[in-house]
C-alpha positions in Angstrom: -0.1 0.3 0.1 1.5 3.5 -0.8 1.2 6.5 1.4 0.1 8.7 -1.4 -2.5 11.2 -0.9 -4.5 11.0 -4.2 -5.7 14.2 -6.0 -7.9 12.5 -8.1 -7.8 15.0 -11.2 -10.1 13.8 -13.6 -9.3 14.9 -17.2 -9.9 13.7 -20.4 -7.4 11.6 -21.9 -7.2 10.0 -25.1 -10.9 10.3 -25.9 -12.2 9.2 -22.9 -12.5 10.0 -18.9 -9.2 8.7 -17.4 -8.3 9.4 -13.8 -4.7 10.7 -13.3 -3.2 11.0 -9.7 -0.6 13.5 -8.4 3.1 12.5 -8.8 5.4 13.0 -6.0 7.4 15.3 -8.7 5.3 17.9 -10.7 8.4 20.0 -12.0 7.9 21.7 -15.4 9.1 18.4 -17.4 6.1 16.4 -15.7 3.8 19.5 -16.5 5.1 19.4 -19.8 4.8 15.6 -20.5 1.3 15.6 -18.7 0.0 18.6 -21.1 1.2 16.6 -24.4 -0.2 13.2 -23.0 -3.7 14.7 -22.3 -3.8 16.6 -25.9 -3.3 13.3 -28.0 -6.4 12.7 -29.8 -5.5 9.2 -31.1 -5.5 6.1 -29.0 -2.8 5.0 -27.1 -0.7 2.4 -28.8 -0.7 -1.2 -27.4 2.7 -0.9 -25.7 0.8 1.8 -23.3 -1.8 -0.9 -22.0 0.4 -1.9 -19.1 1.4 1.5 -17.9 -2.1 2.7 -18.1 -3.1 0.4 -15.2 -0.8 2.4 -12.8 -1.5 6.1 -13.3 -0.6 6.6 -9.5 3.0 6.4 -10.8 3.2 6.2 -14.3 3.0 8.9 -17.1 2.8 7.9 -21.1 3.5 9.9 -23.9 4.1 8.7 -27.4 4.9 9.9 -31.3 5.5 7.6 -34.1 8.6 5.8 -33.2 8.6 5.9 -29.6 6.4 5.3 -26.1 7.7 7.9 -23.4 7.5 6.4 -19.8 7.6 9.1 -16.9 7.7 8.4 -13.3 9.1 10.2 -10.2 10.8 6.2 -9.3 8.6 5.6 -6.3 6.6 2.5 -6.7 3.3 2.0 -5.0 4.5 -0.2 -2.2 7.0 -0.1 0.7 10.6 -0.4 -0.1 13.7 -1.9 0.9 12.3 -4.1 3.9 13.9 -7.5 4.1 17.2 -6.1 2.3 20.3 -8.0 4.4 23.1 -6.6 1.9 22.3 -2.7 2.3 24.9 0.2 1.1 22.9 2.8 2.9 20.9 4.2 0.1 17.3 4.9 0.5 14.8 5.7 -2.2 14.3 9.6 -3.0 11.5 10.7 -5.9 13.6 11.6 -9.3 11.9 13.2 -12.5 12.1 10.7 -15.2 9.6 13.1 -17.2 9.9 14.9 -20.6 13.4 14.5 -22.1 14.3 12.6 -19.2 11.6 10.0 -19.7 12.1 6.2 -20.8 12.1 6.1 -24.3 11.0 2.5 -26.0 10.4 1.6 -29.5 7.0 1.2 -30.6 8.4 -1.0 -33.6 11.1 -3.2 -32.1 13.7 -4.6 -34.9 15.4 -7.9 -34.6 19.2 -7.4 -34.2 21.4 -9.3 -36.5 22.9 -10.6 -33.5 21.4 -10.0 -29.9 23.5 -9.2 -26.9 23.6 -11.3 -23.7 22.9 -9.3 -20.4 25.4 -12.1 -19.1 28.2 -10.2 -20.0 26.6 -6.7 -21.1 24.4 -3.9 -19.6 25.8 -3.9 -16.0 25.1 -0.2 -16.0 21.7 1.1 -15.9 18.1 -0.2 -17.0 17.5 -3.1 -19.6 13.7 -2.9 -18.9 11.0 -0.5 -17.4 8.2 -2.0 -15.1 4.4 -1.4 -15.7 4.2 1.1 -12.7 7.1 3.0 -14.5 10.3 1.8 -12.3 12.9 0.8 -14.2 14.7 -2.8 -14.1 18.2 -3.1 -13.8 20.4 -6.5 -14.8 19.9 -9.1 -12.1 23.5 -9.4 -12.4 25.3 -6.4 -10.5 28.6 -4.8 -12.4 31.0 -7.0 -11.3 29.7 -9.4 -13.9 29.0 -12.4 -11.2 27.1 -11.6 -8.3 23.0 -12.0 -8.5 21.9 -9.3 -6.6 18.9 -11.3 -5.4 20.7 -14.3 -4.3 23.3 -11.7 -2.6 20.1 -10.3 -0.5 20.7 -7.1 -1.9 17.0 -7.0 -2.9 13.9 -6.4 -0.9 10.6 -8.2 -0.7 9.2 -6.7 -4.2 12.6 -7.3 -5.6 14.2 -3.9 -5.6 16.4 -1.5 -3.9 17.8 2.2 -3.9 20.8 2.4 -6.0 23.9 4.7 -5.5 21.7 7.8 -6.4 19.5 7.0 -3.9 17.2 5.8 -6.7 14.8 3.0 -6.7 14.6 -0.2 -9.1 14.1 -3.6 -9.2 16.9 -6.2 -10.3 14.0 -9.1 -10.9 10.8 -9.4 -12.2 8.0 -7.4 -10.5 5.5 -10.1 -9.9 3.3 -8.1 -7.5 1.9 -5.9 -10.7 0.5 -9.0 -12.0 -2.8 -8.7 -9.4 -3.7 -5.3 -11.3 -2.2 -6.3 -15.0 -3.8 -9.9 -15.0 -2.3 -12.6 -17.7 -2.8 -10.6 -20.6 -0.7 -7.7 -20.2 3.2 -7.9 -19.9 4.8 -6.9 -16.5 7.4 -4.9 -18.0 8.7 -3.8 -21.5 12.2 -4.4 -22.2 14.2 -1.4 -23.7 14.2 -3.0 -27.4 10.7 -3.0 -27.4 9.8 -6.3 -26.5 7.4 -6.9 -24.2 8.0 -9.3 -21.1 5.2 -11.4 -19.7 4.9 -13.8 -16.7 5.8 -17.5 -16.6 2.9 -18.6 -18.8 1.6 -17.5 -22.2 -1.1 -14.4 -22.1 -3.7 -17.2 -22.8 -2.7 -19.1 -19.9 -0.5 -22.1 -21.8 2.8 -23.0 -20.8 5.9 -21.5 -22.4 8.0 -23.6 -24.8 11.0 -22.8 -26.9 12.6 -19.9 -25.0 16.0 -19.1 -26.4 19.1 -17.9 -24.6 17.2 -13.9 -23.9 14.5 -15.8 -22.7 12.1 -15.4 -25.0 10.4 -16.6 -28.4 8.1 -15.7 -31.3 4.6 -17.0 -30.9 2.1 -18.3 -33.7 1.3 -14.6 -34.8 5.2 -14.2 -35.6 5.3 -11.8 -32.5 8.2 -12.0 -30.7 8.5 -11.5 -26.5 10.3 -12.4 -23.6 9.1 -14.5 -20.0 10.1 -13.7 -16.8 11.5 -16.3 -14.5 11.7 -17.3 -10.7 15.4 -17.6 -11.2 18.0 -16.1 -13.4 17.7 -14.4 -15.8 14.1 -13.3 -13.7 13.6 -11.2 -16.9 14.6 -10.8 -20.4 18.5 -12.5 -20.5 19.5 -9.6 -23.0 18.1 -8.1 -26.1 16.8 -10.0 -29.1 16.1 -6.5 -30.6 18.2 -3.7 -31.8 19.5 -1.3 -28.7 22.1 1.7 -29.0 25.2 0.9 -26.4 27.3 3.3 -24.9 29.7 3.0 -21.5 28.3 -0.3 -20.8 24.3 0.3 -21.0 21.4 0.9 -23.4 21.6 4.3 -24.6 19.9 6.8 -24.1 19.1 6.4 -20.4 17.5 8.9 -18.1 19.5 10.3 -15.4 18.7 10.4 -11.7 19.6 13.3 -9.4 21.5 12.4 -6.6 21.8 14.2 -3.3 24.9 13.1 -1.4 27.9 11.2 -2.3 27.2 7.3 -2.9 27.3 5.4 0.5 29.4 2.6 1.5 27.9 -1.1 2.8 26.8 -1.8 6.3 27.6 -5.4 6.7 25.4 -7.3 8.8 22.5 -4.8 8.8 18.9 -5.9 7.9 16.2 -3.4 7.1 13.1 -4.2 8.9 10.7 -1.4 8.2 9.9 1.4 5.9 7.3 4.5 6.5 6.4 7.2 4.3 3.7 10.1 5.6 0.6 10.6 3.8 1.5 13.6 1.6 4.7 11.4 0.9 7.3 13.9 2.0 8.4 12.3 5.0 10.1 8.7 4.9 11.8 6.4 7.9 13.7 3.3 7.2 14.4 1.3 10.2 17.1 -1.3 10.3 19.3 -4.1 12.8 22.8 -3.8 13.2 24.8 -6.1 15.9 21.6 -6.7 17.7 20.5 -2.9 18.2 18.1 -0.7 16.4 19.0 1.8 13.5 16.9 4.4 11.3 17.2 6.9 8.7 14.6 9.5 8.8 14.4 12.0 5.8 12.2 14.8 4.5 11.9 15.8 1.0 11.0 19.2 0.4 9.5 21.6 -2.6 12.7 22.8 -3.5 14.2 19.4 -3.9 16.1 19.9 -0.8 16.5 16.6 1.2 17.2 16.7 5.0 18.5 13.4 6.9 18.5 12.6 10.2 20.8 9.3 10.9 20.0 7.6 14.4 23.1 4.6 15.0 22.4 1.6 16.7 24.7 3.1 19.6 21.9 6.0 19.8 24.0 8.4 18.5 22.4 10.7 15.6 23.7 13.2 12.9 22.3 15.0 10.0 22.8 16.1 6.8 21.2 18.2 4.2 21.5 18.0 0.4 19.9 19.5 -2.9 18.9 17.1 -5.8 20.4 18.1 -8.8 23.9 16.6 -9.8 23.1 14.4 -12.9 24.0 10.6 -12.2 23.0 7.7 -14.4 21.9 6.4 -10.9 21.8 2.6 -10.0 24.6 0.8 -8.8 28.2 1.5 -8.8 29.3 1.6 -12.7 32.7 0.8 -13.7 35.3 3.2 -13.6 35.9 4.9 -16.7 32.6 4.5 -18.2 31.6 6.5 -21.2 29.1 9.4 -20.6 29.1 8.8 -16.8 30.9 12.1 -15.3 30.9 11.8 -11.5 30.5 15.5 -10.7 32.0 16.2 -7.5 33.8 13.4 -6.4 37.5 13.9 -5.9 40.1 15.8 -7.6 39.2 17.0 -11.3 40.4 14.5 -14.2 43.2 16.3 -16.0 41.5 15.1 -19.5 38.1 16.6 -18.7 38.2 20.6 -19.2 34.5 20.7 -18.1 35.0 18.8 -14.9 34.5 21.5 -11.8 37.3 20.8 -9.2 35.8 18.8 -5.8 36.7 22.0 -4.0 34.0 24.0 -5.8 31.4 21.8 -5.5 31.9 21.8 -1.7 33.2 25.0 -1.2 29.9 26.4 0.9 30.2 23.2 3.0 33.8 24.0 4.1 33.9 28.1 3.9 33.3 29.0 7.5 33.6 32.7 7.5 31.1 32.7 4.2 33.4 35.1 2.0 33.1 32.8 -0.9 36.7 31.4 -0.8 38.3 28.5 1.0 41.4 29.7 2.7 44.3 26.9 3.5 43.2 26.9 7.4 39.6 26.1 6.4 40.7 23.3 4.1 43.0 21.8 7.2 40.1 22.5 9.5 38.2 19.9 7.3 40.8 17.5 7.1 41.4 17.5 11.1 37.4 17.2 11.0 37.3 14.4 8.8 40.3 12.4 10.2 39.2 12.6 14.0 35.7 11.7 12.8 37.0 8.2 11.2 39.8 7.3 13.5 37.7 5.5 16.0 40.2 3.9 18.0 42.5 7.0 17.6 45.7 5.0 16.6 46.4 7.9 14.2 45.3 6.0 11.0 42.0 5.6 9.3 41.6 1.6 7.9 39.3 1.2 4.8 36.9 -0.5 7.6 36.8 2.3 9.5 36.3 4.7 6.3 33.3 2.2 5.6 31.7 1.7 9.0 31.9 5.3 10.7 29.3 8.1 9.7 31.3 11.4 9.6 29.2 14.5 8.8 31.8 16.1 6.6 32.0 17.7 3.3 35.1 14.9 2.7 33.4 12.0 4.5 32.5 10.9 0.9 35.9 11.5 -0.7 37.9 9.6 1.6 35.4 6.4 1.1 35.6 6.9 -2.5 39.1 7.7 -3.2 40.8 5.8 -0.3 43.5 3.8 -2.3 44.3 7.1 -3.8 44.9 8.8 -0.5 47.0 5.5 0.9 50.2 6.8 -1.1 52.3 4.0 0.8 50.0 1.4 0.2 50.3 -0.1 3.9 46.6 -0.1 3.6 45.8 2.9 6.2 45.1 6.5 5.5 47.7 8.5 8.1 47.1 12.4 8.9 49.9 13.3 7.1 48.5 11.6 3.6 45.1 13.4 4.3 47.1 16.6 4.5 48.9 16.2 1.7 46.1 14.9 -0.6 44.2 18.3 0.6 47.0 20.3 0.0 47.6 19.2 -3.5 43.6 19.8 -4.0 43.8 23.2 -2.3 46.8 24.6 -4.5 45.1 23.6 -7.7 42.2 25.2 -6.7 43.7 28.6 -5.8 46.1 28.3 -9.0 42.7 28.2 -11.0 41.1 31.0 -8.5 44.3 33.0 -10.0 43.7 32.2 -13.5 40.0 32.6 -13.5 39.8 35.1 -16.1 41.8 33.0 -18.6 39.4 29.9 -18.1 38.0 28.5 -21.1 34.2 29.9 -21.1 31.1 27.0 -21.1 29.7 26.9 -24.4 26.5 29.3 -24.6 23.1 28.1 -25.4 21.5 31.3 -26.7 21.0 31.8 -30.3 
């Protein structure tokens, strides 16, 4: 059951009266996509039928070539409960609308040679469920771990990814109650539907290929979901464009914080949402004690977190959604088209990449003069080092970096770049190593500031 206050806006859609419920994200992209959907005079394409069963979470639009599926990324069921391998992410509303909606071919074309999901597509979605929630490859990006068997998924087969974006990794069986046997559970991103265990007429499936699909007597190809691997489509029978390890294009998720680290031994036991869907709470158990993450999403896309640790200590964190990301699980390093904005020192070969300090300046600029002094930088180093060095032995182990929560701008940086900071490769970060890394970043920042007038101006979008 979803704790969503339904506004029950009734509009004349597609030639008939259809109830459209308010979505959690109602930004300009959502409004424009809804306006276009309502303006259609023609009947919806057949591919839209499963999504029209879920107006509370899916919004559809189309043209001659594509079906566009929009959603806020938040399904109508509790999330995260039952996960035993948790990376401390939580579900946040996304804006998969307008140009950032899912685009699915209305006229899928068989590929000359299909591509298996066993060795490809470990980044981003490979299908979209009928409720508008993306479905990722069941095998995570290490190419071997089955997310279901590893305990990473909740009771509905999903979890929040590294951009705090919720998605499934297996077939969304719970949707069949509303869809019935005749409608697919999802559409693969090549345009072919994904049905349940049986054929739409109830007969058993036979002759499935390596992608877990086949062609029926009418000559129509479709996939079938399964209770074990591949769970959904095992790859793509149809043509898809591949870039950076995933199907292209993909909508962008908008993270609000640095990607979090695993919390070994934790189990998520509860999920709550307020009736107006702007306050959430996740409860978990770790080491026989209870902890929680409570968070509130404000109208300006600001998110306020309150973390209550199992030992009773609390900390708060605030951020604003807006840094584009492909979302999902950790992408392979060096993937095309996947700039991790604001994470670590700028790569020298990326002229548009903002230095880490510029992205986090407001968090460290204690005197609020718009600049970061050396003293302010070192104060941040001292703060993060003392926070992570739990046993006060003068060094931070990788275990300490991944287990302790530190409210600091550099907290995410040291987790993400532990190996880079550990210059002597002894498996621990000393205070001097962290100072040296911070000083290199600060000196580069000062040098760029001094040469500010010589920087290449960003390309103008003015006509």
